C-alpha positions in Angstrom: 240.9 79.6 118.9 243.8 80.1 116.4 244.7 83.5 117.9 244.9 82.1 121.6 248.3 83.2 123.0 247.9 82.7 126.8 246.3 79.7 128.3 246.1 79.3 132.1 244.8 76.0 133.5 246.9 76.0 136.9 245.6 75.1 140.2 243.0 72.3 138.9 242.5 68.7 139.4 243.9 67.4 135.9 245.4 64.1 136.1 246.0 63.1 132.5 246.8 65.1 129.2 245.3 63.5 126.4 246.2 63.7 122.5 244.2 66.5 120.9 243.2 68.8 123.8 245.4 71.5 122.5 245.0 70.9 118.8 245.1 73.8 116.3 246.4 76.3 119.0 249.3 77.4 116.7 249.6 80.9 118.2 249.9 79.8 121.8 252.8 81.2 123.6 252.4 80.4 127.3 250.6 77.4 128.8 250.3 77.1 132.6 249.4 73.6 133.9 251.2 73.8 137.4 249.7 72.9 140.7 247.5 70.2 139.2 247.4 66.4 139.7 249.1 65.4 136.3 250.5 62.0 136.4 250.6 61.1 132.8 251.2 62.8 129.5 250.4 61.1 126.3 252.9 61.2 123.4 251.6 63.8 120.7 249.7 66.1 123.3 251.9 69.1 122.5 252.8 68.4 118.9 250.8 71.1 117.3 252.0 74.0 119.7 254.7 75.2 117.5 254.7 78.8 118.9 255.0 77.6 122.6 257.7 79.5 124.5 256.7 78.8 128.3 255.6 75.5 129.6 254.6 75.0 133.2 254.3 71.6 134.4 255.7 72.1 137.9 253.8 71.0 141.0 252.3 67.8 139.4 252.7 64.1 140.0 254.8 63.3 137.1 257.0 60.2 137.6 258.6 59.5 134.3 259.4 61.5 131.0 258.8 59.3 127.9 260.3 59.8 124.6 258.4 62.0 122.2 256.5 63.9 125.0 257.9 67.1 123.9 258.0 66.8 120.1 257.8 69.6 117.8 258.2 72.1 120.6 260.8 73.8 118.5 260.2 77.4 119.9 260.3 76.2 123.5 262.5 78.5 125.8 261.4 77.8 129.4 260.5 74.3 130.8 259.3 73.9 134.5 259.3 70.4 135.7 260.3 70.9 139.4 258.4 69.8 142.3 257.4 66.6 140.8 258.2 62.9 141.4 260.3 62.4 138.3 262.6 59.3 138.8 263.3 58.3 135.2 264.1 60.4 131.9 264.2 58.3 128.8 267.0 59.0 126.3 265.4 61.1 123.7 262.8 63.1 125.8 264.6 66.5 124.9 265.8 65.8 121.6 263.6 68.3 119.5 264.1 71.1 122.1 266.7 73.0 120.0 265.6 76.5 121.4 265.4 75.6 125.1 267.5 77.7 127.2 266.4 77.1 130.7 265.4 73.7 132.2 264.2 73.3 135.9 264.3 69.7 137.3 265.0 70.3 140.9 263.1 68.8 143.7 262.6 65.5 142.0 263.7 61.9 142.6 266.2 61.5 139.9 269.1 59.0 140.6 271.0 58.5 137.4 271.8 60.7 134.5 272.1 58.5 131.4 274.1 59.2 128.5 272.7 61.5 125.9 269.9 62.7 128.4 270.5 66.4 127.5 272.1 65.9 123.9 270.8 68.4 121.4 270.1 71.0 123.9 272.7 73.3 122.2 271.0 76.6 123.3 270.8 75.5 127.0 272.0 78.1 129.4 270.9 77.0 132.9 270.3 73.3 134.4 268.8 73.0 137.7 269.2 69.5 138.9 269.5 70.3 142.8 267.6 68.6 145.7 267.4 65.1 143.8 269.0 62.0 144.9 271.7 61.8 142.1 274.5 59.5 142.8 275.9 59.0 139.4 276.4 61.1 136.2 277.3 58.8 133.3 279.8 59.6 130.7 278.4 61.8 127.8 275.2 62.7 129.7 276.1 66.4 129.4 277.3 66.2 125.9 276.9 69.0 123.5 275.9 71.6 126.0 278.2 74.3 124.6 276.4 77.2 126.0 275.7 76.2 129.4 276.7 78.6 131.9 274.8 77.6 135.0 274.8 73.9 136.6 273.4 73.3 140.0 274.0 69.9 141.4 273.9 70.7 145.1 272.2 68.5 147.8 272.5 65.4 146.0 274.4 62.2 146.7 277.6 62.6 144.5 280.8 61.1 145.8 283.2 62.7 143.0 283.0 65.6 140.5 281.8 64.3 137.2 284.4 64.3 134.4 282.1 65.4 131.8 282.2 68.9 133.3 285.7 69.3 132.1 285.1 67.9 128.8 281.7 69.2 127.7 281.0 72.5 129.3 283.6 75.1 128.1 281.2 78.2 128.9 280.5 77.1 132.3 280.6 80.1 134.7 278.7 78.7 137.8 278.9 75.5 139.4 277.1 74.4 142.6 278.3 70.9 144.1 277.5 71.8 147.8 275.7 69.4 150.1 277.0 66.2 148.5 279.4 63.5 149.6 282.5 64.3 147.7 285.8 63.5 149.6 288.3 64.1 146.8 288.8 66.3 143.6 291.1 65.3 140.9 293.1 68.1 139.5 292.4 67.0 135.9 288.5 67.5 136.4 288.7 71.3 135.8 291.4 71.6 133.5 289.4 72.7 130.6 286.9 75.1 132.5 288.9 78.4 132.0 285.7 80.7 132.3 284.3 79.2 135.4 283.9 82.0 138.0 281.8 80.5 140.9 282.8 77.1 141.9 281.2 75.5 144.9 282.4 72.0 145.9 281.8 70.8 149.2 280.6 68.0 151.6 277.3 68.3 153.7 279.3 69.3 156.7 281.0 72.1 154.6 277.5 73.1 153.4 276.4 73.3 156.9 279.0 75.5 157.8 278.4 77.6 154.7 274.9 77.8 155.8 275.8 78.8 159.3 278.2 81.4 157.9 275.3 82.8 155.7 273.2 83.0 158.9 275.8 84.8 160.5 276.1 87.3 157.9 272.3 87.8 157.8 272.4 88.2 161.6 275.4 90.6 161.2 273.2 92.5 158.5 270.3 92.6 160.9 272.5 94.0 163.5 273.9 96.7 161.2 270.4 97.8 160.3 269.3 97.9 164.0 272.5 100.0 164.6 271.5 102.4 161.8 267.9 102.6 163.0 269.5 103.4 166.5 271.7 106.1 165.1 268.8 107.5 163.3 266.8 107.4 166.4 269.6 109.0 168.3 269.8 111.8 165.9 266.2 112.6 165.8 266.4 112.7 169.7 269.4 115.2 169.5 267.4 117.3 167.2 264.5 117.4 169.6 266.9 118.2 172.2 268.3 121.1 170.3 264.7 122.4 169.7 263.8 122.0 173.3 266.8 124.2 174.2 265.9 126.7 171.9 262.3 126.9 173.1 263.6 127.0 176.7 265.9 129.8 175.8 263.0 131.6 174.3 260.9 131.1 177.2 263.4 132.4 179.5 264.0 135.5 177.3 260.3 136.1 177.3 260.1 135.6 181.0 263.0 138.0 181.7 261.4 140.8 179.4 258.1 140.4 181.1 259.8 140.8 184.7 261.5 144.0 183.4 258.1 145.3 182.1 256.5 144.4 185.4 259.2 146.4 187.4 258.8 149.6 185.4 255.5 150.4 186.8 256.6 149.2 190.4 259.5 151.8 190.0 257.0 154.6 189.0 254.4 153.7 191.8 256.3 155.3 194.7 256.4 158.5 192.8 253.0 158.4 192.1 252.2 157.7 195.8 254.3 160.7 196.9 252.5 163.0 194.4 249.1 161.8 195.5 249.9 162.0 199.3 251.0 165.7 198.4 247.8 166.5 196.7 246.0 165.0 199.5 247.7 167.1 202.1 247.1 170.3 200.0 243.5 169.4 199.6 243.3 168.7 203.4 244.9 172.1 204.3 242.6 174.0 201.7 239.4 172.3 203.4 240.5 173.1 206.8 241.1 176.9 205.9 237.7 177.0 204.3 236.1 175.4 207.2 237.7 178.1 209.7 236.6 180.8 207.3 233.0 179.5 207.1 232.4 178.6 210.9 231.2 181.8 212.1 228.8 182.2 209.4 227.3 178.8 209.9 226.8 179.5 213.6 225.0 182.7 212.9 222.8 181.1 210.4 222.0 178.3 213.0 221.1 181.0 215.5 218.8 182.8 213.1 217.2 179.7 212.0 216.4 178.7 215.5 214.9 182.2 216.4 212.6 181.9 213.1 211.5 178.5 214.1 210.7 179.7 217.8 208.5 182.7 216.5 206.7 180.4 214.2 205.9 177.9 216.9 204.6 180.8 219.1 202.4 182.1 216.5 200.8 178.8 215.7 200.3 178.3 219.4 198.6 181.7 219.4 196.3 180.9 216.7 195.5 177.3 218.1 194.6 178.8 221.5 192.6 181.4 220.1 190.4 178.9 217.9 190.0 176.6 221.1 188.8 179.4 223.1 186.4 180.7 220.4 184.8 177.2 220.0 184.4 177.1 223.8 182.7 180.4 224.1 180.5 179.5 221.1 178.9 182.9 221.1 178.6 185.6 218.3 178.6 189.4 218.5 178.1 192.0 215.9 180.9 194.2 214.8 179.1 197.7 215.2 182.4 199.7 216.2 183.7 202.4 213.8 187.0 201.6 211.8 189.0 203.9 214.0 188.0 201.7 217.1 189.0 198.6 215.0 192.4 200.1 214.0 192.8 200.7 217.5 192.2 197.3 218.8 194.3 195.9 216.0 197.2 198.0 217.4 196.4 196.8 220.9 196.7 193.3 219.5 200.1 193.8 217.8 201.1 195.3 221.1 200.1 192.3 222.6 201.8 190.2 220.2 205.0 192.1 220.7 204.6 191.5 224.5 204.0 187.8 223.9 207.0 187.3 221.5 209.3 189.1 223.9 208.0 186.9 226.8 208.7 183.8 224.7 212.2 184.7 223.9 213.1 185.7 227.6 211.0 183.0 229.7 209.8 180.6 227.0 206.4 180.5 228.8 203.9 180.0 226.1 201.1 180.0 228.7 202.0 183.4 229.6 201.5 184.9 226.1 198.3 182.9 225.7 196.8 184.4 229.1 198.0 187.8 228.0 196.2 187.5 224.7 193.1 186.1 226.5 192.9 188.9 229.2 193.4 191.6 226.7 190.6 190.1 224.5 188.3 189.9 227.5 189.1 193.6 228.7 188.5 195.0 225.4 184.8 196.2 225.3 184.1 196.2 221.5 185.8 192.7 221.0 184.2 190.8 224.0 182.2 188.6 221.5 183.7 188.1 218.2 182.5 185.7 215.3 185.0 183.2 213.6 185.1 185.6 210.5 186.5 188.5 212.7 188.9 186.1 214.3 190.1 184.9 210.9 190.5 188.5 209.7 192.6 189.4 212.9 194.8 186.2 212.3 195.4 187.5 208.8 196.4 190.8 210.0 198.7 189.4 212.7 200.5 187.2 210.0 201.0 190.2 207.8 202.3 192.1 210.7 204.7 189.2 211.6 206.2 189.2 208.1 206.6 192.9 208.0 208.4 192.6 211.3 
């Protein structure tokens, strides 16, 4: 354990520091014992800590500091004893602390600073004794504090400025005496303090006024901060407004261009309509002229078609009538006549066909044609009785004749 440099025992329930617990920790630099329940420290508990520089004993239950408790702490620089219940400090308790520079004794219950309490603290720079119940600082209690620059005695119960401040503190630069019961300040009390820069001496009423002023300053600072935030917010709003205006202008420009683009087709539309109407009129005129030219042709075609259909109907009626008549007679004769007679009868049949066609076109009397054909057939001796083969042959001849016709 000779090489141990930092020891943290804070936040425990230690109540007594007995001799020998830190024996042989010659390299220890920092010892944290704050926030325990320490009420008693035996005389030689720190005697072997020659290298110790930081000693934290704050936040405990100490009520008295006895002589010799800090013996041999020749390297100690920082000593924290605040937030205890210290009411009594014996005369030579700090006698061996030649290197001590910062001593914190605030928030205790000190009432009297006896002669020689801090003597031999020739390196001390800051002494914090505020928030105690000090009513008296005896002569020579601050002797030999040649390098002291900071002394805090505020929030005690002093009634006058200690005379030793003038005699033994030549380098003092900061002195706090606020929150006491001081009523008068003799001029000679500060004749030897030429280096003092911050001097605070006031009654509790003045301290309250100072506190109120500090609160006002704090409120003013908060108001300034809020004002700056408001200004920043306003600037951001202005920036947003500028961006909105730019966006609106761009939108209006785009809208105007789109309207112009839309108007161009609208302007060209009447011309296109006029051109279309003109083309339509020309097409209508050409169609009418073509219709006039082709009208006679269509009428002639229709008349010819009607005549052809009528002739076909007549021929079909003849064939059907012949087939019906032949089936009714149901008699068969032999064809013995010579070829010449056949040709004559064919010619007679064609003559009869001509008569039937002419009669159909003049009177549309189909029955007359059938009767004529029937009478001719019965009046011709060689064809009185004809079989179905002869009839079909004649029908074929008649069809050939009609096509040639």
